[in-house]
C-alpha positions, 0 to 999 in steps of 0.5 A: 419626899423620896426615900429608901425605906426598910420595913422587913423588905427594902423599897423606894418610897416617893411620898414619904413624910418630909421631916419637920424641924423641931427643937434642938435639931436641924433639917438637912438636905442630903447631897450624897450618902454612902452605903456601908456594910452596916446598911446591908446587914440592917436589910438582913434584919440586924438590930430589928430596924425599920425606917429609912437606912443610911448614916454616912452623908454630906448635906446642906442645912435646910432649916435650923431655927435656933442656929441661924449660923448653920443655915445653908452650911454644908455639913457632915454629922455624928450619928449618935444622938444622946439624951444628955440627961442620964448618968452615962452622958454626965460621965462624958460617954454620950456615944454610949448613952442607953437612951440614944438614937442612932442615925439610920440604925436605931430609932432615927430615920437615916440619910437615904432620903432627900431630907433628914433630921439631926441635932445641931451639936452633931453637925460639922460644917465643911470647908470647900477643900473637901469634895462631896465624895470625900465628905461621905467617908468622914464617918467611917474614917472617924471610926478608924481614928478611934483606934489611936484614941483608945490605944497607944500606937508607937512608931516601932509597932508592927501592926496588921489589919485583917480585912480589906473592905472599906473600913480596913483600908481606912484603918490601915492608912490611919495607923500608917500615919503613926509611923509604925509598920503596917500590913494589910491582909485581905482577899484583894492584894492586886486591887489594893496595890495603890496602898503600897505607894503610902508605905503599907505592905499589902498581901493576901497570904497570912504566911507572908507575916513572918513576925507576930504583930504588936497590934492586930485590927480585926475588920472582917467581923467573922470567926475566921478573922478573929481566929487569925488575929489571935494567931498572929498577935504576939504575947501581951499584944493587942487585938482591936475589933472594928466590926460587929459580929453576928451570932456567937463566936467559938474560940480557944479563950485559954490562948487569950489568957495564957498569952495575956492578949488585950482584946478591945472593942472599937466603934465610932470615933472623933469627926474633927481629926477625920475632917483634918486628915481628909482636908490635908490629903493624908487619907486617899479615898478615890480608889475606894469609890466604885459606883454612883447611883441616883436615889430612885435607883437605890435598890440597884445601888444596894445590890451593887454594894453587896456584890463581891469585890465592891467597895464604896457605892454612893447615892447621889441626891443632886 
């Protein structure tokens, strides 16, 4: 099959081995896959990963020997494949299983290919109400939904999302549904004016935020973003970190202690609510899609995705 492979350098392979069906897992034929910031970091050596990259997808179940009900279904899928045998899994934390593989990120070939494999339990059949372009956003939208699973967001809260990349835009929309006051602080105020129709305040100037926030979502993954978050949060407020940080951070921890700030890491999230939000038209993703590329043009697609100001780039296998 054709696949986009990273092994110290990125290349398109046209004769990569097609995955074979195995016990407990389905083979999925990819229809569309989204390029995210994690994919770009993997190509810089993040996690030391080698193999097919990609984890945001929509596809058709091609082979499912033990689950004939899934055969031919259009699906999205959760990216963490847990062992279900360790103490962490038995405690109900499979996304933190120490033996897990992660689709296109750790120990498991990803979705920038014609076919890939994933456990049956990870798959979510999709209705005709969702387009392929919408379905590609299910995984990152689930990550945005995780915030409200972890922290109590109330309608009278003041919320600031720092970072207007793809994840920041999704987080702002999800939090806005809680009825609270949401401000998106990023570099592209003009580009994101469409969010104002949803009732979200958009600005590129921190000085526009005159009152300290109850909750800050830091979605830049930069030291500057964390410093800004700690400056904008009120005493006894919360900072949620939605992006991984590369390298070490240097900041004044005493401010966190003195102001009794809660700092919370947040990663993958629930797929079912994300699917419902998209089906009901409560989350807008069309303004975030900037380009489509064929799989054979995958190198150009990643270059486009890494270019300044670009949001979602999708790879189309059909």
